[in-house]
C-alpha positions as CSV (number, residue, x, y, z in Angstrom):
1,M,-19.8,-3.0,6.2
2,S,-16.6,-2.1,7.2
3,N,-13.5,-3.7,6.1
4,R,-13.6,-5.3,10.0
5,R,-16.5,-6.9,9.9
6,S,-16.5,-10.8,9.5
7,A,-18.9,-13.4,8.0
8,F,-18.4,-16.5,7.5
9,L,-20.5,-20.0,7.2
10,L,-19.2,-23.3,8.7
11,A,-20.3,-25.9,6.9
12,G,-19.9,-29.8,7.5
13,T,-19.1,-32.8,5.7
14,G,-22.1,-33.9,6.4
15,S,-24.7,-33.8,9.5
16,G,-23.5,-34.9,12.5
17,C,-20.4,-33.8,12.1
18,G,-20.3,-31.2,15.3
19,K,-21.6,-27.9,13.5
20,T,-23.8,-26.8,16.0
21,T,-21.3,-27.5,18.9
22,V,-18.2,-25.7,17.0
23,T,-20.7,-23.0,16.1
24,L,-21.5,-22.4,19.8
25,G,-17.9,-22.6,20.9
26,L,-16.8,-19.8,18.4
27,L,-19.8,-17.4,19.4
28,T,-19.0,-17.4,23.0
29,V,-15.3,-16.8,22.0
30,F,-16.7,-13.5,20.0
31,K,-18.7,-12.8,23.0
32,R,-15.5,-13.1,25.6
33,R,-14.0,-10.6,22.8
34,G,-16.7,-8.1,23.1
35,L,-17.5,-9.0,19.2
36,C,-21.3,-7.9,18.8
37,V,-22.3,-11.6,16.9
38,Q,-25.0,-12.2,15.0
39,P,-26.0,-16.2,14.2
40,F,-28.2,-17.7,11.6
41,K,-28.4,-21.4,10.7
42,V,-29.2,-22.7,6.9
43,G,-32.7,-24.1,6.5
44,P,-35.7,-24.2,8.6
45,D,-34.6,-25.8,11.8
46,Y,-35.6,-24.4,15.2
47,L,-33.3,-26.4,17.9
48,D,-30.4,-24.9,16.2
49,T,-31.3,-21.6,16.6
50,A,-32.9,-21.6,20.1
51,W,-29.2,-23.1,21.2
52,H,-27.7,-20.2,19.2
53,S,-29.9,-18.0,21.2
54,T,-29.1,-19.0,24.5
55,V,-25.9,-19.2,24.3
56,S,-24.9,-15.5,22.2
57,G,-28.0,-13.7,24.1
58,I,-28.9,-13.2,20.6
59,A,-31.9,-14.0,18.7
60,S,-30.5,-16.3,15.5
61,R,-32.2,-15.9,12.2
62,N,-33.1,-18.8,10.0
63,L,-32.2,-18.3,6.1
64,D,-34.4,-20.6,4.0
65,S,-34.1,-20.6,0.1
66,F,-36.7,-22.7,-0.2
67,M,-39.3,-20.7,1.7
68,L,-37.8,-17.2,0.8
69,P,-37.1,-15.8,-2.1
70,E,-33.8,-14.9,-2.9
71,P,-33.9,-10.9,-2.8
72,T,-36.1,-11.5,0.4
73,L,-33.2,-13.3,1.8
74,N,-30.8,-11.0,1.0
75,A,-32.5,-8.1,2.5
76,L,-33.0,-9.9,6.0
77,F,-29.2,-11.3,5.9
78,C,-28.0,-7.8,5.6
79,E,-30.7,-6.0,7.9
80,H,-29.4,-8.5,10.5
81,V,-26.0,-8.0,10.1
82,A,-26.0,-4.5,9.6
83,D,-24.8,-3.3,13.2
84,C,-23.0,-6.6,14.1
85,D,-18.9,-7.5,14.3
86,V,-19.2,-10.7,13.1
87,A,-21.7,-13.2,11.3
88,V,-21.8,-16.4,12.1
89,I,-23.8,-18.6,10.0
90,E,-23.9,-22.9,10.9
91,G,-24.9,-25.0,7.4
92,V,-27.3,-27.6,7.3
93,M,-26.1,-31.5,6.8
94,G,-23.3,-31.3,4.5
95,L,-21.8,-28.4,2.7
96,F,-23.3,-29.3,-1.1
97,D,-26.5,-31.4,0.5
98,G,-29.8,-29.6,-0.1
99,Y,-33.1,-30.1,-1.6
100,G,-32.4,-33.1,-3.9
101,T,-29.6,-33.6,-5.8
102,D,-28.6,-30.1,-7.2
103,P,-25.8,-29.1,-5.0
104,D,-27.3,-25.1,-6.0
105,Y,-30.7,-25.4,-4.5
106,C,-31.4,-24.9,-0.9
107,S,-27.5,-26.1,-0.1
108,S,-25.1,-24.4,2.4
109,A,-22.7,-23.9,-0.5
110,A,-25.7,-22.0,-2.5
111,L,-26.2,-20.0,0.1
112,A,-22.9,-19.1,0.1
113,K,-22.5,-18.5,-3.0
114,Q,-25.7,-15.6,-3.0
115,L,-24.5,-14.4,0.3
116,G,-20.8,-14.0,-1.2
117,V,-19.5,-14.9,2.7
118,A,-16.9,-17.2,3.3
119,V,-16.6,-20.5,3.8
120,I,-15.1,-22.7,6.6
121,L,-15.6,-26.5,6.4
122,L,-15.3,-28.5,9.3
123,V,-14.0,-32.1,8.9
124,D,-13.5,-34.7,11.2
125,G,-10.0,-36.1,11.8
126,K,-10.7,-38.9,14.5
127,A,-8.7,-42.4,13.3
128,V,-7.4,-40.5,9.9
129,S,-4.2,-39.0,8.8
130,T,-3.2,-38.3,5.2
131,S,-6.7,-39.3,3.6
132,I,-8.2,-36.3,5.2
133,A,-6.6,-34.1,2.8
134,A,-8.7,-36.3,0.1
135,T,-11.4,-35.5,2.1
136,V,-10.7,-31.8,1.7
137,M,-9.8,-32.0,-1.8
138,G,-13.3,-33.8,-2.8
139,F,-15.0,-30.4,-1.2
140,Q,-12.4,-28.1,-2.7
141,H,-12.8,-29.0,-6.2
142,F,-17.0,-30.0,-6.3
143,D,-17.6,-26.7,-7.1
144,P,-14.7,-24.5,-8.6
145,Q,-17.3,-21.3,-8.1
146,L,-17.5,-22.1,-4.8
147,P,-13.9,-21.0,-2.8
148,I,-13.3,-22.5,0.3
149,A,-11.6,-19.9,3.0
150,G,-9.9,-22.4,5.4
151,V,-10.5,-25.6,7.6
152,I,-11.2,-26.9,10.8
153,V,-10.1,-30.1,12.0
154,N,-12.7,-31.5,14.9
155,R,-12.1,-34.5,17.1
156,V,-8.5,-34.2,17.7
157,N,-7.2,-35.0,20.9
158,S,-3.0,-34.0,20.4
159,D,-1.1,-31.8,19.0
160,S,1.5,-34.1,17.2
161,H,-2.0,-35.4,15.4
162,F,-2.7,-31.9,14.1
163,Q,0.5,-31.2,12.9
164,L,0.2,-34.4,10.9
165,L,-3.4,-33.4,9.5
166,K,-2.6,-29.7,9.0
167,H,0.8,-31.1,6.9
168,A,-1.5,-33.2,4.7
169,I,-4.1,-30.9,4.1
170,E,-1.9,-27.3,3.5
171,R,0.3,-29.8,1.7
172,Y,-1.8,-30.9,-1.1
173,C,-5.0,-29.0,-0.7
174,A,-3.3,-25.6,-0.1
175,L,-5.8,-24.6,2.2
176,P,-5.0,-22.5,5.5
177,V,-5.5,-24.7,8.5
178,L,-7.2,-22.7,11.0
179,G,-6.5,-25.1,14.1
180,Y,-8.6,-28.0,15.7
181,V,-11.4,-28.4,18.2
182,P,-10.4,-31.1,20.7
183,T,-12.8,-33.5,22.1
184,T,-14.3,-31.6,25.5
185,P,-16.4,-33.2,27.7
186,G,-19.9,-31.2,29.2
187,V,-20.3,-29.3,26.0
188,A,-21.8,-32.4,23.6
189,L,-26.0,-31.0,23.1
190,P,-28.3,-34.0,24.2
191,E,-30.6,-35.6,21.6
192,R,-33.8,-37.3,21.1
193,Q,-35.8,-38.8,18.3
194,L,-36.7,-35.0,16.6
195,G,-33.0,-34.0,16.9
196,L,-31.7,-31.8,19.8
197,V,-33.2,-31.5,23.1
198,T,-34.6,-27.9,23.2
199,A,-32.1,-25.0,25.2
200,R,-35.5,-24.0,27.1
201,E,-35.4,-27.7,28.5
202,S,-31.6,-28.3,29.2
203,V,-29.8,-26.6,32.0
204,V,-27.5,-24.5,30.2
205,E,-24.0,-24.2,32.3
206,A,-22.1,-20.9,31.0
207,S,-19.2,-22.0,32.9
208,S,-18.6,-25.3,30.4
209,W,-19.1,-23.3,27.4
210,H,-16.8,-20.4,28.5
211,D,-14.0,-23.5,29.5
212,F,-14.8,-24.7,25.9
213,A,-14.3,-21.2,24.5
214,G,-11.2,-21.0,26.3
215,R,-10.1,-24.1,25.0
216,L,-10.5,-22.8,21.2
217,E,-8.8,-19.7,21.5
218,Q,-5.9,-21.8,22.1
219,T,-6.2,-24.6,19.6
220,L,-8.1,-22.2,16.9
221,D,-6.2,-19.1,14.8
222,I,-9.5,-16.8,15.7
223,D,-7.3,-14.1,13.8
224,Q,-7.1,-15.8,11.2
225,L,-10.5,-16.9,10.9
226,L,-11.9,-13.4,11.2
227,T,-9.5,-11.7,9.0
228,L,-10.3,-14.7,6.1
229,S,-14.1,-13.7,6.6
230,Q,-13.9,-10.1,6.1
231,V,-16.4,-8.9,4.3
232,T,-16.8,-5.4,2.6
233,T,-20.2,-5.6,0.3
234,L,-23.6,-7.0,1.3
235,P,-25.9,-9.0,-1.3
236,A,-28.1,-7.0,-2.9
237,G,-31.9,-7.5,-1.5
238,Q,-35.6,-6.0,-1.0
239,M,-38.1,-7.0,1.1
240,P,-41.4,-7.9,-0.7
241,P,-44.8,-5.8,-0.2
242,L,-45.2,-5.3,3.6
243,P,-48.7,-5.1,5.5
244,E,-49.1,-1.6,6.0
245,A,-47.6,-0.5,9.5
246,V,-50.6,0.5,11.1
247,A,-52.2,-3.1,9.6
248,G,-52.5,-4.8,13.1
249,T,-52.4,-1.5,15.0
250,G,-55.3,-2.2,17.7
251,L,-54.5,-6.2,17.8
252,T,-53.1,-8.2,20.8
253,L,-51.6,-11.7,19.6
254,A,-51.6,-13.8,22.3
255,L,-48.6,-16.6,21.5
256,A,-48.2,-19.9,23.3
257,F,-44.3,-20.1,24.9
258,D,-43.4,-22.2,27.1
259,E,-41.3,-25.6,27.6
260,A,-43.9,-27.6,25.1
261,F,-44.7,-24.8,22.6
262,N,-41.6,-22.6,21.8
263,F,-41.2,-23.1,17.3
264,Y,-41.1,-19.2,15.9
265,Y,-39.2,-17.3,13.3
266,P,-38.0,-14.2,15.0
267,D,-38.6,-12.8,11.8
268,N,-41.9,-13.9,11.8
269,L,-43.2,-12.4,15.0
270,D,-41.1,-8.9,13.6
271,L,-43.2,-9.0,10.9
272,L,-46.3,-8.5,13.2
273,E,-44.9,-6.2,15.3
274,R,-43.9,-3.7,12.2
275,A,-47.5,-4.7,11.2
276,G,-48.2,-3.1,14.4
277,V,-49.5,-6.1,16.8
278,H,-48.7,-6.4,20.3
279,I,-47.6,-9.6,21.4
280,V,-48.2,-11.4,24.7
281,R,-46.6,-14.5,25.3
282,F,-48.6,-16.9,27.7
283,S,-47.8,-20.7,28.9
284,P,-50.0,-23.6,28.4
285,L,-49.1,-25.2,30.5
286,R,-49.2,-22.7,33.8
287,D,-51.1,-20.0,33.1
288,R,-54.9,-20.6,34.1
289,Q,-56.8,-17.8,31.0
290,L,-55.6,-16.7,28.0
291,P,-54.4,-12.8,27.6
292,D,-57.0,-10.8,26.3
293,C,-56.6,-11.1,22.7
294,Q,-57.8,-11.2,19.1
295,M,-55.2,-13.3,17.5
296,L,-53.3,-16.4,19.2
297,W,-50.5,-18.4,17.7
298,L,-50.1,-21.7,19.2
299,G,-46.4,-22.9,17.4
300,G,-45.0,-26.0,17.2
301,G,-43.0,-28.0,19.8
302,Y,-43.1,-31.2,22.3
303,P,-46.6,-31.1,23.6
304,E,-46.5,-35.0,23.5
305,L,-43.9,-34.7,25.8
306,H,-46.4,-32.7,28.2
307,A,-49.8,-34.2,27.3
308,R,-50.8,-35.0,30.7
309,A,-49.7,-31.3,32.1
310,L,-51.9,-29.8,29.0
311,S,-54.8,-32.2,29.6
312,E,-54.9,-31.3,32.9
313,N,-54.7,-27.5,32.7
314,T,-58.6,-27.6,31.9
315,P,-59.2,-23.7,32.9
316,M,-56.5,-23.0,29.8
317,L,-58.1,-26.0,27.3
318,E,-61.3,-24.4,28.3
319,A,-60.0,-20.3,27.6
320,V,-58.9,-21.4,24.1
321,R,-62.0,-23.3,23.4
322,A,-63.7,-19.8,24.4
323,A,-61.6,-17.8,22.4
324,H,-62.6,-20.5,19.5
325,R,-66.2,-19.8,20.2
326,R,-65.8,-15.7,19.9
327,D,-63.8,-16.0,16.6
328,V,-60.6,-15.1,17.8
329,A,-58.3,-15.2,14.7
330,I,-56.2,-19.0,15.7
331,Y,-53.5,-19.7,14.1
332,A,-51.7,-23.0,15.0
333,E,-48.5,-24.9,13.5
334,C,-48.0,-28.8,14.2
335,G,-47.6,-29.1,17.9
336,G,-50.4,-26.4,18.3
337,L,-52.3,-28.6,15.7
338,M,-51.9,-31.5,17.9
339,Y,-53.3,-29.4,20.7
340,L,-56.3,-27.9,19.4
341,G,-57.0,-31.3,18.4
342,T,-60.0,-33.2,20.4
343,A,-57.4,-36.0,21.8
344,L,-53.2,-36.9,22.1
345,R,-52.2,-40.5,22.3
346,D,-48.7,-40.6,23.3
347,A,-45.7,-43.1,22.7
348,G,-47.5,-45.2,25.5
349,G,-50.7,-45.2,24.2
350,E,-52.3,-43.5,26.8
351,E,-55.1,-40.6,25.2
352,W,-55.1,-37.2,26.7
353,P,-57.9,-35.1,25.9
354,M,-56.9,-31.4,24.4
355,A,-58.7,-28.5,23.1
356,N,-61.1,-30.3,20.6
357,V,-61.2,-26.8,18.6
358,I,-60.0,-29.2,15.5
359,P,-61.9,-32.4,15.8
360,G,-59.6,-34.9,15.5
361,L,-56.9,-37.5,16.9
362,S,-53.3,-37.5,17.1
363,V,-51.3,-40.4,17.2
364,M,-47.5,-40.6,18.3
365,G,-45.4,-43.0,16.0
366,N,-42.0,-43.9,16.1
367,K,-40.9,-42.8,13.1
368,L,-41.8,-39.8,10.7
369,T,-44.7,-39.6,9.5
370,R,-43.4,-36.8,7.0
371,F,-40.2,-34.8,6.9
372,G,-39.1,-31.9,4.6
373,Y,-40.1,-28.6,2.4
374,C,-43.4,-28.5,0.1
375,E,-46.0,-26.4,-1.5
376,A,-49.6,-26.6,0.1
377,R,-52.5,-24.7,-2.3
378,A,-55.2,-23.7,0.0
379,T,-58.6,-25.0,-1.5
380,Q,-60.9,-22.7,0.0
381,Q,-60.4,-18.8,1.9
382,T,-57.9,-19.9,5.1
383,L,-56.4,-17.7,7.9
384,L,-53.4,-17.2,5.8
385,A,-54.3,-17.7,2.0
386,S,-57.1,-17.2,-0.2
387,A,-58.2,-20.5,-2.5
388,G,-55.8,-20.9,-5.0
389,E,-53.1,-19.1,-3.1
390,T,-49.8,-21.5,-2.0
391,L,-47.5,-21.5,0.8
392,R,-44.1,-22.7,1.4
393,G,-43.1,-24.6,4.3
394,H,-41.6,-27.4,6.3
395,E,-42.7,-30.2,7.8
396,F,-41.1,-32.6,10.4
397,H,-43.4,-34.7,12.7
398,Y,-43.4,-38.2,14.3
399,S,-47.5,-37.5,14.9
400,D,-50.5,-38.4,12.3
401,F,-53.4,-36.6,12.8
402,T,-56.8,-37.8,12.0
403,A,-59.2,-35.2,11.5
404,Q,-63.1,-35.3,11.7
405,T,-63.2,-32.3,9.2
406,A,-62.1,-31.5,5.3
407,A,-58.9,-30.7,4.6
408,V,-58.2,-27.4,2.9
409,L,-54.7,-27.7,1.5
410,D,-53.7,-30.1,-1.3
411,C,-49.8,-30.7,-0.5
412,H,-47.2,-31.9,-2.6
413,K,-43.3,-32.5,-2.6
414,T,-41.2,-31.8,-6.0
415,R,-37.5,-32.9,-5.6
416,D,-35.5,-32.6,-9.0
417,G,-38.6,-31.6,-10.8
418,E,-40.3,-34.3,-10.1
419,V,-43.3,-35.5,-7.5
420,L,-41.8,-37.8,-5.3
421,K,-43.1,-41.2,-5.9
422,R,-43.7,-41.8,-1.8
423,W,-46.8,-39.1,-2.4
424,Q,-47.7,-39.7,-6.2
425,G,-50.7,-36.8,-6.5
426,G,-49.6,-35.2,-3.2
427,W,-51.6,-35.6,0.3
428,Q,-54.1,-33.1,2.2
429,G,-53.3,-31.5,5.1
430,G,-54.9,-28.2,7.2
431,W,-57.7,-27.6,8.7
432,Q,-60.0,-24.5,8.8
433,V,-63.0,-24.6,11.4
434,G,-64.5,-21.1,12.0
435,N,-61.6,-18.8,12.6
436,T,-59.3,-21.1,13.3
437,F,-56.5,-22.4,11.4
438,A,-53.9,-25.7,12.1
439,S,-51.7,-27.7,9.9
440,Y,-48.3,-29.2,10.3
441,L,-46.6,-27.1,7.8
442,H,-44.1,-24.5,9.6
443,L,-44.2,-21.3,7.4
444,H,-42.0,-18.3,7.1
445,F,-44.1,-14.9,6.7
446,A,-41.8,-13.6,5.0
447,Q,-42.2,-15.5,1.7
448,R,-45.3,-13.5,1.3
449,P,-45.8,-10.6,4.1
450,Q,-49.1,-9.7,3.0
451,M,-50.7,-13.4,3.8
452,L,-50.8,-11.6,7.4
453,N,-53.9,-9.2,5.9
454,H,-55.9,-12.0,5.8
455,W,-55.1,-13.2,9.7
456,F,-55.7,-9.5,10.7
457,A,-59.3,-9.9,8.3
458,A,-60.0,-12.5,11.0
459,A,-59.2,-10.8,14.0
460,R,-60.6,-7.7,13.2
461,S,-64.2,-9.4,12.2
462,A,-64.6,-10.7,15.4
463,Q,-63.6,-7.3,17.1
């Protein structure tokens, strides 16, 4: 990278402090300046990256330290920033929050050190004055190996208040304060129980974000931000062995992509295409037939919000059943699993018939059934893993799936070196029926790209 390239991680003091909104504002600022931006998100979240992509026009990438070995994550990061002017990494939760109490495992702080990028700390300025310096100082000294390059103060509505906060931070913490973010009506992101409403569902008012960016250019020192975050070297990385470039040649993947199914890591799609797979998108909501294909992927999303429309599109349900009968290699994650079940019972208690490929009932609840990272060991040959192989992934679901067939994954969660007491001994999940595999687990294929060879072999066996 040249000396004029910048990369920084926007960290927060905790969840809900405004990281996503400020990230989107900064992405818009950089676009208005004619800079080539590359957005990233720490961790497995699909919703924030979708908003990044919508506002910036560039596919946002997930940097997940649990699913991806360090050399792999570094290699992907280097690849995606190679041609950009500025990389903006949105942190996850608070700066030192990770998987358990170890601040160096799966946290924003650990990733910033791994990548060698500047940390910009976003702090809340509402209803506080000098005490804000104590908050910043705590983050500043918690990990002396992590230099915080600068501070941005959120939710400040007057310059006089900001000057008070700025003086306190710079006096007691000796850190540059890059400016403040005013409370701006019209740019708050809509939310629901599972997090943000997806960018596909919400009307994205470009004018609102441009107005917000205009205000940020007046209240933030953008030039100083870019200067403080300049990088001259990139972290060393190396991708693991990939499937041969011709491994997927001649195979077509039908990808479910609409308001009900849209949770996909772009890196996963890239890996499939590099292996020669041809990807064709379709909508289980509106299309009446599947594209001609040997592979089918039903990703995560919100099928429960579209249960009636999905259920009433009987030609598509029959097309999916027919694909299963002729051994199309079908893979489903979370929402895709719910669609492949016999029926889906929504939050109102009404049941909607689904594809009935994986016999079982999905039932929506009012609290998280299971949340977070886990490891899953295959107990038999599956579409993505042989017996004994382990997959690392993430679960986040309010539904529960009661299957009528035996599970094929032994799952467990280990935090701070101990199996979580709530799931002592683990649990079972994932179902393989014929050439179809479905589970609640969201996976990043780059953790072991060779897993795709199992999928390709299954697809070719049906040709």
